[in-house]
C-alpha positions in Angstrom: -106.1 146.4 305.6 -102.9 148.0 304.1 -99.2 149.0 304.9 -98.6 152.7 304.1 -95.1 153.3 303.4 -94.7 157.3 304.2 -91.9 159.3 303.7 -90.6 161.7 306.3 -88.3 165.3 306.1 -84.6 164.5 305.7 -84.4 168.0 308.1 -86.7 170.6 307.4 -90.3 169.4 309.3 -91.8 171.4 306.5 -91.0 169.1 303.8 -93.7 166.8 304.5 -96.7 166.1 302.0 -100.5 167.2 303.3 -101.3 163.6 302.3 -98.6 162.3 304.5 -99.9 163.9 307.7 -103.4 162.7 306.6 -102.1 159.0 306.5 -100.5 159.1 309.6 -103.3 160.8 311.5 -105.8 157.9 310.0 -103.7 154.8 310.9 -103.8 152.6 313.6 -100.3 152.1 314.2 -97.3 153.7 313.3 -93.8 151.4 313.2 -90.7 154.1 313.8 -87.2 153.3 313.5 -86.7 155.5 316.1 -89.7 156.4 318.3 -88.0 158.8 320.1 -86.7 160.9 317.1 -90.4 160.2 315.0 -91.9 161.5 318.4 -90.6 165.0 317.7 -91.8 164.9 314.5 -95.4 163.8 315.2 -95.6 166.2 318.3 -94.6 168.8 315.6 -97.3 167.9 313.3 -100.0 167.6 316.2 -100.2 163.7 315.7 -101.0 161.4 319.0 -100.7 157.7 317.8 -99.4 154.7 319.2 -95.9 153.7 317.8 -94.2 150.4 317.4 -90.2 150.5 317.2 -89.2 148.8 313.8 -85.5 149.3 312.9 -82.8 147.3 311.4 -82.1 145.1 314.7 -85.5 143.6 315.3 -87.0 143.8 311.3 -86.2 140.2 311.1 -88.2 139.0 314.1 -91.4 141.4 313.7 -92.4 141.2 310.2 -94.5 138.1 310.6 -96.5 139.8 313.2 -96.9 143.2 311.9 -97.9 141.5 308.5 -100.6 139.2 310.8 -101.7 142.5 312.2 -102.4 144.4 308.9 -104.4 140.8 307.5 -106.2 141.3 310.2 -107.8 144.6 309.7 -105.3 146.8 310.5 -104.0 150.0 308.6 -100.6 150.5 309.7 -97.7 153.4 308.3 -93.7 152.7 308.0 -91.6 155.8 309.2 -87.9 156.1 309.4 -85.8 158.5 310.8 -85.4 160.7 307.7 -86.4 159.8 304.0 -88.0 157.2 302.6 -88.1 153.6 304.3 -86.5 150.8 302.0 -84.2 153.2 300.8 -80.8 152.5 302.8 -83.3 152.2 305.6 -85.6 149.5 307.1 -88.8 148.6 304.9 -87.6 146.1 302.3 -88.4 143.0 304.6 -91.6 144.0 305.7 -92.9 145.1 302.1 -91.7 141.8 300.6 -93.5 139.7 303.6 -97.1 142.0 303.0 -96.6 141.2 299.1 -96.2 137.7 299.3 -99.4 137.2 301.9 -101.3 139.4 298.9 -101.6 142.7 301.5 -101.8 145.5 299.7 -98.7 148.1 299.9 -99.0 152.0 298.8 -95.9 153.9 298.9 -96.2 157.8 299.4 -94.0 160.3 297.3 -91.5 162.3 299.4 -88.3 163.3 300.3 -85.5 161.2 300.0 -81.7 162.4 300.1 -80.1 161.5 297.0 -82.7 163.0 294.3 -82.0 166.7 295.6 -78.3 166.0 295.7 -77.7 164.6 292.3 -79.9 167.4 290.7 -77.4 169.7 292.7 -74.7 168.2 291.3 -74.9 169.5 288.0 -73.7 166.0 286.6 -75.6 163.9 283.9 -79.1 163.0 285.7 -80.8 161.2 282.5 -79.3 158.0 283.9 -77.5 157.1 287.3 -77.0 154.5 290.0 -77.7 154.5 293.2 -75.3 152.3 295.8 -75.9 153.3 299.0 -73.6 153.3 301.7 -70.4 151.4 301.2 -69.3 147.9 303.2 -67.7 149.8 306.1 -65.0 147.3 306.0 -64.9 143.8 304.4 -65.7 144.2 300.4 -65.5 147.8 300.4 -62.4 148.1 297.9 -64.3 144.9 296.0 -67.4 147.1 295.5 -65.6 150.1 294.6 -63.3 148.3 291.9 -66.1 146.7 290.4 -67.9 150.3 289.8 -64.7 151.4 287.8 -65.9 151.2 284.6 -69.4 152.4 285.0 -70.3 155.2 282.9 -73.7 155.9 284.6 -73.8 158.7 287.4 -73.0 157.0 290.9 -74.6 157.8 293.9 -73.1 156.9 297.3 -74.3 157.2 301.2 -71.7 158.1 303.8 -71.2 159.0 307.2 -68.9 162.1 308.1 -66.3 160.3 309.4 -65.3 158.2 306.4 -66.1 160.7 303.9 -62.3 161.7 303.2 -61.5 157.9 303.3 -64.2 157.3 300.4 -62.8 160.2 298.4 -59.2 158.7 298.8 -60.5 155.7 297.8 -62.3 156.9 295.0 -59.2 158.7 293.7 -57.1 155.5 294.0 -59.9 153.8 291.3 -61.6 156.3 289.8 -59.0 158.7 289.1 -58.3 162.5 291.1 -59.7 164.2 288.1 -63.2 162.5 288.3 -65.8 165.2 288.9 -68.0 165.1 291.8 -70.4 166.6 294.3 -70.3 166.3 298.1 -74.0 167.5 299.8 -74.5 167.4 303.3 -77.3 168.6 306.0 -79.6 169.0 303.0 -82.8 170.8 303.6 -81.2 171.9 306.7 -79.8 175.7 307.7 -76.0 174.7 307.2 -76.6 172.5 304.0 -73.5 172.6 301.6 -73.0 171.3 298.2 -69.5 171.2 297.2 -68.5 170.6 293.5 -65.1 170.0 292.2 -62.9 166.9 291.5 -62.4 164.2 293.6 -58.9 165.5 294.7 -60.5 169.3 295.1 -63.0 167.7 297.3 -60.6 165.8 299.2 -58.5 168.3 299.6 -61.1 170.5 300.8 -62.7 168.2 303.3 -59.7 167.2 305.1 -59.5 170.7 306.3 -62.9 170.6 307.6 -64.8 169.5 310.8 -67.5 167.7 308.6 -71.0 166.7 310.4 -74.3 165.6 309.0 -75.8 162.9 306.7 -73.5 162.9 303.5 -74.5 162.3 299.7 -71.5 161.6 297.1 -72.5 161.8 293.6 -69.3 160.9 291.3 -69.4 161.4 287.3 -69.3 158.1 285.2 -66.5 156.5 283.4 -66.7 159.1 280.3 -66.6 156.6 277.1 -64.1 157.4 274.5 -67.0 159.0 271.8 -67.6 161.3 274.7 -64.4 162.3 275.3 -63.5 162.9 271.6 -66.7 165.1 271.6 -65.4 167.0 274.6 -62.1 167.5 273.1 -63.6 168.8 269.8 -65.5 171.3 271.5 -62.4 172.6 273.4 -60.8 173.1 270.6 -63.4 175.0 268.8 -63.7 177.2 272.2 -59.8 177.8 271.8 -59.8 178.4 268.1 -63.0 181.0 268.7 
């Protein structure tokens, strides 16, 4: 009896591990965020397995039933539409329920959008904070304001139609000159990684029709020591 957390491709269907394919073929049941979307992936992988819908609208009601099935001897895999379950996707509640009942949980390594976006950004990646999706309405500005003094690189997920709004709010609280990077359609044919200041990025995306999943990576607030060091390096460059 075991719950397997199986990452799925965020775009390119080749981005799935051999181990993930094997697990999906071996389990008794696959929990899918959207069975129609997951059905496309499973068909591509030549996997014919029973699926059950497990998403944000029903997960509170189904976790006990699913954990009971695993406790009774079934092997069940959890997947989402794209990426690693539990990262801004359903999964946390079921994982917590299984752990509380002493059920083994095994999470496979695999695709997740924020890692390539962070690495592609060119911003410091030795330490960072993942903020996921900002609140859509209530608490949105409060959340951003709370990050004003955050020194680590910050990572956000955002929908295409709220991208410009998010950038404008970041400018208001972080400053127009803060460096950032926007990644969209990662691993897909029209992948785009755009880097610049928050103001430059806002101006750029105001002129575009934006589609696809969005990852925003924002530089953390610089410490005084770091600012002084960079200023000294600039002066040395000018002298040379």
